N, CA, C and O of each residue as an XYZ file, in Angstrom:
408
protein
N     107.733    110.352     91.182
C     106.874    110.148     92.316
C     106.496    111.624     92.991
O     105.500    111.859     93.674
N     107.616    112.614     92.597
C     106.434    113.788     93.178
C     106.077    114.284     92.135
O     105.585    115.370     92.440
N     105.999    114.064     90.465
C     105.312    114.658     89.648
C     103.972    114.003     90.293
O     103.085    114.821     90.537
N     103.744    112.873     90.551
C     102.412    112.116     90.943
C     101.626    113.021     92.099
O     100.480    113.419     91.891
N     102.302    113.297     93.271
C     102.018    114.144     94.114
C     101.527    115.466     93.318
O     100.398    115.844     93.632
N     102.099    116.107     92.489
C     101.802    117.413     91.964
C     100.630    117.040     91.496
O      99.600    117.439     92.040
N     100.609    116.356     90.599
C      99.498    115.736     89.952
C      98.274    115.680     90.670
O      97.309    116.317     90.249
N      98.199    115.025     91.658
C      97.061    114.884     92.364
C      96.750    116.121     93.243
O      95.607    116.514     93.477
N      97.702    116.600     93.630
C      97.182    117.984     94.283
C      96.339    118.777     93.562
O      95.201    119.115     93.886
N      97.153    119.165     92.215
C      96.118    119.856     91.290
C      94.909    119.502     90.736
O      94.086    120.321     90.328
N      94.758    118.145     90.705
C      93.136    117.694     90.569
C      92.404    118.111     91.570
O      91.329    118.685     91.402
N      93.022    117.810     92.942
C      92.220    117.869     93.973
C      91.775    119.654     93.958
O      90.616    120.053     93.847
N      92.554    120.223     94.046
C      92.582    121.941     94.040
C      91.491    122.130     92.857
O      90.353    122.228     93.317
N      91.547    122.189     91.716
C      90.606    122.093     90.436
C      89.277    121.908     91.132
O      88.556    122.881     91.352
N      88.791    120.160     91.633
C      87.790    119.826     92.021
C      87.166    120.540     93.068
O      86.036    121.024     92.996
N      88.052    120.606     94.206
C      87.621    122.059     95.485
C      87.122    123.334     94.780
O      85.968    123.736     94.929
N      88.144    124.031     93.912
C      87.455    125.092     93.331
C      86.288    125.061     92.528
O      85.299    125.674     92.929
N      86.243    124.354     91.304
C      85.132    123.744     91.147
C      83.406    123.950     91.942
O      82.483    124.729     91.705
N      83.613    122.688     93.070
C      82.641    122.638     93.672
C      82.333    124.028     94.429
O      81.187    124.476     94.377
N      83.239    124.643     95.061
C      83.319    125.769     95.975
C      82.500    126.676     94.829
O      81.385    127.078     95.161
N      82.922    126.962     93.707
C      82.277    128.071     92.902
C      80.744    127.694     92.323
O      79.927    128.590     92.112
N      80.462    126.389     92.107
C      79.020    126.034     92.076
C      78.276    125.893     93.255
O      77.117    125.503     93.115
N      78.727    126.148     94.500
C      77.844    126.075     95.634
C      78.341    127.619     96.602
O      78.751    127.612     97.762
N      78.159    128.776     95.764
C      78.086    129.986     96.294
C      77.227    130.727     96.796
O      76.926    131.885     96.504
N      76.721    129.868     97.762
C      75.559    130.501     98.444
C      75.983    131.182     99.821
O      77.164    131.185    100.169
N      75.097    131.691    100.501
C      75.583    132.272    101.621
C      75.366    130.939    102.912
O      74.502    130.062    102.881
N      76.150    131.083    103.700
C      75.925    130.109    104.817
C      75.909    130.646    106.457
O      76.236    131.833    106.462
N      75.677    130.225    107.617
C      75.822    130.652    108.889
C      76.687    129.588    109.383
O      76.313    128.425    109.535
N      77.997    130.081    109.659
C      78.918    129.174    110.314
C      79.111    129.386    111.831
O      79.383    130.498    112.283
N      78.927    128.007    112.803
C      79.063    128.458    113.873
C      79.958    127.497    114.585
O      79.609    126.318    114.648
N      80.788    127.786    114.987
C      82.000    126.640    115.247
C      82.475    127.546    116.984
O      83.095    128.604    117.100
N      81.914    126.658    118.102
C      82.474    126.793    119.535
C      81.779    128.254    119.739
O      80.553    128.296    119.635
N      82.748    129.886    120.124
C      82.165    130.700    120.452
C      81.692    131.607    118.988
O      80.966    132.601    118.954
N      82.188    131.085    118.126
C      82.226    132.231    117.016
C      81.011    131.556    115.961
O      80.604    130.414    115.747
N      80.620    133.177    115.340
C      79.419    132.873    114.757
C      79.592    133.881    113.821
O      79.979    134.965    114.260
N      79.330    133.736    112.252
C      79.436    134.453    111.185
C      78.885    133.875    110.000
O      78.854    132.658    109.817
N      78.374    134.867    109.052
C      77.634    134.166    107.936
C      78.834    134.612    106.851
O      79.634    135.515    107.098
N      78.830    133.931    105.767
C      79.863    133.972    104.912
C      79.284    133.167    103.750
O      78.297    132.431    103.768
N      80.349    133.550    102.431
C      79.807    132.686    101.140
C      80.362    131.278    101.374
O      81.445    131.034    101.905
N      79.316    130.216    100.822
C      80.182    128.677    100.992
C      81.397    128.345    100.382
O      82.062    127.327    100.574
N      81.704    129.556     99.412
C      83.049    128.861     98.811
C      84.116    129.587     99.585
O      85.245    129.160     99.343
N      84.050    130.627    100.499
C      85.415    130.997    101.546
C      85.215    129.766    102.634
O      86.147    129.058    103.017
N      83.907    129.638    103.045
C      84.185    128.171    104.026
C      84.898    127.040    103.559
O      85.573    126.341    104.315
N      84.763    126.805    102.205
C      85.137    125.657    101.521
C      86.634    125.430    101.571
O      87.416    124.562    101.956
N      86.667    126.917    100.859
C      88.178    127.087    100.612
C      89.046    127.189    102.166
O      90.096    126.560    102.301
N      88.542    127.960    103.182
C      88.838    127.903    104.292
C      88.979    126.331    105.023
O      89.918    126.111    105.788
N      88.268    125.594    104.804
C      88.153    124.261    105.354
C      89.477    123.444    104.383
O      90.298    122.728    104.956
N      89.511    123.624    103.242
C      90.484    123.175    102.339
C      92.026    123.334    102.921
O      92.910    122.480    102.984
N      92.044    124.987    103.400
C      93.800    125.261    103.421
C      93.494    125.165    104.848
O      94.379    125.943    105.207
N      92.868    124.779    106.060
C      92.951    123.953    107.096
C      93.525    123.055    106.772
O      94.756    123.034    106.779
N      92.703    121.952    106.356
C      93.071    120.732    105.922
C      94.559    120.317    105.323
O      95.251    119.380    105.720
N      94.778    120.969    104.587
C      95.799    121.243    104.282
C      97.243    121.111    105.155
O      98.002    120.159    105.338
N      97.260    122.388    105.562
C      97.815    122.923    106.658
C      98.061    121.869    107.876
O      99.194    121.686    108.322
N      96.915    121.189    108.381
C      96.972    119.837    109.324
C      97.657    118.976    108.466
O      98.862    118.923    108.708
N      97.254    118.261    107.508
C      98.416    117.410    106.691
C      99.476    117.571    106.799
O     100.207    116.665    107.201
N     100.036    119.045    106.408
C     101.808    119.030    106.771
C     102.128    119.360    108.020
O     103.163    118.881    108.483
N     101.243    120.321    108.900
C     101.770    119.787    110.059
C     102.040    118.140    110.794
O     102.960    117.699    111.482
N     101.168    117.721    110.437
C     101.278    116.000    110.375
C     102.281    115.282    110.456
O     102.881    114.708    111.365
N     102.446    115.451    108.768
C     103.659    115.278    108.049
C     105.200    115.507    108.636
O     106.168    114.748    108.581
N     105.088    116.646    109.136
C     106.311    117.251    109.639
C     107.612    116.571    110.035
O     108.704    116.692    109.480
N     107.260    115.742    111.229
C     107.829    115.010    111.888
C     108.764    114.077    110.865
O     109.977    114.253    110.750
N     107.941    112.961    110.072
C     108.710    112.366    109.333
C     109.266    112.847    108.187
O     109.995    112.104    107.530
N     108.980    114.314    107.723
C     109.739    115.035    106.589
C     111.155    115.321    107.667
O     112.196    114.930    107.139
N     111.269    115.694    108.524
C     112.584    116.123    109.154
C     113.517    114.594    109.407
O     114.660    114.262    109.092
N     112.588    114.019    110.005
C     113.273    112.569    110.219
C     114.096    111.860    108.934
O     115.265    111.474    108.922
N     113.048    111.815    107.803
C     113.597    111.305    106.482
C     114.857    112.632    106.190
O     115.869    112.160    105.671
N     114.904    113.635    106.355
C     115.814    114.507    105.868
C     116.963    114.337    106.780
O     118.048    114.379    106.199
N     117.008    114.154    108.066
C     118.313    113.663    108.656
C     118.574    112.423    108.268
O     119.748    112.055    108.275
N     117.645    111.621    107.895
C     118.614    110.040    107.865
C     119.257    110.529    106.596
O     120.446    110.322    106.838
N     119.194    111.080    105.323
C     119.580    111.583    104.192
C     121.040    112.352    104.336
O     122.067    112.265    103.663
N     120.682    113.177    105.554
C     122.161    114.108    105.366
C     123.083    112.866    106.466
O     124.293    112.985    106.275
N     122.831    112.046    107.250
C     123.730    111.231    107.587
C     124.340    110.067    106.617
O     125.477    109.601    106.690
N     123.464    109.760    105.827
C     123.636    108.655    104.741
C     124.608    109.022    103.580
O     125.254    108.155    102.991
N     124.666    110.100    103.336
C     125.201    111.558    102.744
C     126.836    111.395    103.337
O     127.881    111.047    102.787
N     126.524    111.792    104.621
C     127.925    111.618    105.391
C     128.408    110.471    105.145
O     129.388    110.330    104.414
N     127.713    109.362    105.791
C     128.293    107.981    105.664
C     129.309    107.911    104.086
O     130.525    107.778    103.951
N     128.139    108.073    102.993
C     128.804    107.972    101.412
C     130.232    108.577    101.105
O     131.087    108.179    100.314
N     130.234    109.591    101.914
C     131.382    110.584    101.486
C     132.247    109.644    102.266
O     132.794    108.727    101.654
N     132.478    109.816    103.916
C     133.364    109.027    104.384
C     133.637    107.500    103.297
O     134.758    107.390    102.800
N     132.967    106.806    103.106
C     133.398    105.535    102.406
C     134.199    105.789    100.836
O     134.901    104.979    100.230
N     133.863    107.055    100.474
C     134.436    107.105     98.990
C     135.753    107.217     99.284
O     136.596    106.500     98.745
N     136.127    108.424    100.452
C     137.545    108.401    101.203
C     138.525    107.329    101.405
O     139.700    107.195    101.061
N     137.559    106.482    102.174
C     138.137    104.895    102.100
C     138.406    104.242    100.860
O     139.422    103.552    100.783
N     137.752    104.343    100.018
C     137.840    103.646     98.670
C     138.751    104.187     98.077
O     139.440    103.331     97.522
N     139.227    105.520     97.857
C     139.787    106.521     97.046
C     141.349    106.145     98.133
O     142.293    106.082     97.346
N     141.745    105.950     99.292
C     142.750    105.930     99.886
C     143.334    103.973     99.534
O     144.491    103.585     99.371
N     142.212    103.239     99.521
C     142.692    101.974     99.281
C     143.248    101.648     97.742
O     144.122    100.848     97.408
N     142.376    102.617     96.853
C     142.709    102.547     95.600
C     144.213    102.900     95.136
O     144.837    102.134     94.401
N     144.884    104.406     95.733
C     145.965    104.609     95.649
C     146.878    103.503     96.540
O     147.974    103.155     96.100
N     146.492    103.100     97.504
C     147.477    101.427     97.966
C     147.338    100.608     97.056
O     148.238     99.814     96.783
N     146.433    100.633     96.550
C     147.025     99.483     95.663
C     147.491    100.026     94.474
O     147.476     99.088     93.676
N     147.846    100.901     93.986
C     148.201    101.318     93.061
C     149.705    101.480     93.173
O     150.454    101.185     92.242
N     150.194    102.030     94.517
C     151.681    102.180     95.104
C     152.015    100.902     95.017
O     153.031    100.709     94.348
N     151.531    100.007     95.444
C     152.033     98.585     95.657
C     152.083     98.329     94.792
O     153.279     98.147     94.569
N     151.122     97.996     93.316
C     151.065     97.574     92.152
C     152.780     98.270     91.564
O     153.646     97.480     91.189
N     153.027     99.771     91.576
C     153.915     99.998     91.066
C     155.344     99.727     91.601
O     156.380     99.778     90.939
N     155.226     99.446     92.840
C     156.414     99.047     94.045
C     156.937     97.756     93.598
O     158.136     97.530     93.761
N     155.904     96.567     92.855
C     155.754     95.088     92.489
C     156.529     95.329     91.151
O     157.151     94.329     90.795
N     156.654     96.523     90.240
C     157.127     96.491     88.873
C     157.995     97.773     88.864
O     157.682     98.866     88.391
N     159.251     97.391     89.534
C     160.372     98.489     89.822
C     161.006     98.690     88.173
O     161.176     99.682     87.465
N     161.182     97.619     88.034
C     161.971     97.708     86.355
C     161.217     98.371     84.789
O     161.779     98.651     83.730
N     159.551     98.482     85.227
C     159.059     98.798     84.071
C     158.962     99.905     83.806
O     158.499    100.240     82.715
């Protein structure tokens, strides 16, 4: 699944880069109190970068929760594996005790 995400990100990056390079004209940008003139390539890359950052920021809480659940489950698995080993040892000891003459 990670490979699919990486492939999709690569395709989108290539498409954005191609679009930006084909539209390399100067533009005037106005945002709130800022005014500047720049190449459309810079504006497109800046917008794509801000969008990627915003997307990562929005998905951060979900990622942290998933990481915490993973750690919790890994701890639980380790605890249960310890219990299984104890039970296996107990079964082996009882089996050895039931067969003293062998």
